[in-house]
N, C-alpha and C positions, 0 to 999 in steps of 0.2 A: 461443508466447511462450517461447522458450528463454532460460533464465537459470540461472546457477550458484547464485544466492542466493534468488531469488523463485520460488515454485512457482505461485501463482495470486494474482489480486487481483480485487476487485469494488467497484463504486462505487454508492452510493445517492444519486441526484440530489436527492431530496426532503429528505434530512437532511445532505447534503454530507459523507457518511462514506465513507472509503476503508478497505476491509478487505484486509489483505495477509497471505497465508500463505507462510511461508518454507520452504525445503527441509528445514529442521530439524523442521518440523511445527508450529512455534509460529505463532499467528495474532494479529495486532494490528489494532485499529480506530483510525483516525486521524480526528479531528473537524475540521469546518469547512474541509475541503480544497476549494479552488475547482475547478470543472469544467475550466477551462483547464489547470490544473496536472495533473489526471488525464489529460487528452487528451495532453499532452506526455509524461507517464509512459508511457502506452500506446504512443506512437509512438517512444519512445526506443530506440535500438539497444542500449544497455546499461541494462536495467531497474535493476540493482543500483546502477550509477553514478548514474543520475538520482535514484533513491530516496535514496541517501546524501547527495547534494548539495542536493536541493530538498524532501524530505519528512521524512526522519529528523531528529529534534530541532527541527523547525520547527513541527510541529502537535502539539497535545495528543493523547495516545494512551492506550489501555488494552489490555492483553492480553485476548484473548477466552478465557474459561475453557472448557475442554473438558468435555463432559458425562461424568459418572462412569459 
């Protein structure tokens, strides 16, 4: 999954939560993201472009706090 912005992502089907870790090291969890949106995100040639257009600012999110 080469991307200059997104390092990794994971989806929890049961809770419809998408967790995205950026190359900066910051991780955010997005809530109530439909599985078809995540499938298109996974298939997108530009993960960052898809994320910015269809996920960012479209779904409630919270930064995942790193353990101290």
